[in-house]
C-alpha positions, 0 to 999 in steps of 0.5 A, a space after each residue: 660146599 655149596 649144592 645148585 638147585 632150580 633157578 640157580 639156588 645155592 644152599 650150603 651144607 651148614 643150611 641144611 644141619 638145621 632141624 629140617 622136614 618137609 612140609 605134611 603134603 611133600 614128606 610122602 614123595 621126592 617128586 614134589 617138584 614134578 607134582 607141582 604142589 610147592 614153590 621153588 624154594 620147598 623144592 631147593 630145600 627138599 633136595 639139600 635135605 634129602 642128600 644131606 639129613 639132619 643132626 648136627 648142632 647149629 647156631 640160634 642164626 641157623 636155626 632162625 634161617 632155617 624155620 624162615 625158610 620153611 614159612 616159604 612153602 605153605 603161605 599162597 593162599 589167602 588169609 594171616 601171614 607168619 612173621 618172619 621171624 620171632 625178632 623181627 624189628 618189624 613183625 616179630 611179636 617177641 621184639 618188645 622194640 619191634 612194630 608187631 606188623 600183623 599181615 594178610 594176604 588178599 590175592 596178588 598184594 598184602 596187607 597191613 593195619 598199623 598204629 605207631 606208638 610214642 615208642 615211634 615218635 619223631 617230631 610231638 605226635 607224629 611217627 618219625 619217618 624212619 619207623 615208618 620206613 621200617 614198617 613198609 620195608 617190612 611189609 614189602 618182605 611179606 610179598 616174598 611168601 607170594 614169590 617163593 624165593 628169598 630175597 634182600 631190600 636193595 633200594 627203597 624210596 618212600 615219599 611222605 605225603 601227610 603227616 603219619 600220626 601216631 595213635 592212629 589206625 593206618 591200612 597198609 598195602 603193598 603189591 609186586 610191580 614186575 620181576 625181571 630176573 632177579 630184580 623184584 620192583 614192588 610199590 606200597 602205600 599206606 592210607 588213613 581211615 578217610 581213604 586218603 594216601 598219606 605215603 607209598 614207596 617203591 623199592 627194590 628186591 634182590 632174590 639170592 640164596 638162604 646162604 647169603 642170611 647164613 654169612 651175615 655182616 661183611 661176608 654176605 653174598 653181593 646182591 648185585 643183579 
């Protein structure tokens, strides 16, 4: 069973079994959308949570999805942004193989300072291009906190202007160029300590419902607009 909420959002009943609760500012009212205090994601979760209260047993994957969904509320201000989840390859603090990206928001952009280490080596002394692409793709994911909707990468293009060196601090910055329905067009760049651009990226993200992530693998919902 799936329930349709605002802007075509659809969540299955299984997703609502996650230990769900409204953000603190919404618990005393069922009219958060009318008050304009929450994003579309919050309104969707509020509608579903009231219809299907928590209490069922859920998988670890469903728990991660529920925790991630709650982060779409309350991050519309400047400052540090939460990791997508603890084991995320790009930003998860509990992933021993991850990049442990720490991201903050400034206005309409997200930024991070990052140093690639020996785990990310390609040519001697240089970060592997795939590691650089991973970090930029993950940085784009933090823009979703500003948008207020979950989305997935449909297309990612990376331009390497200069070698990205190990042990060097880079400033990474990403922003949304425009939105067309479900399509999010985003751009990012990385600069060295001298301010020179060493890498740039553009991507197309497509907004999806949270059910896309709970299905996983080959049963995931299509991302075609």
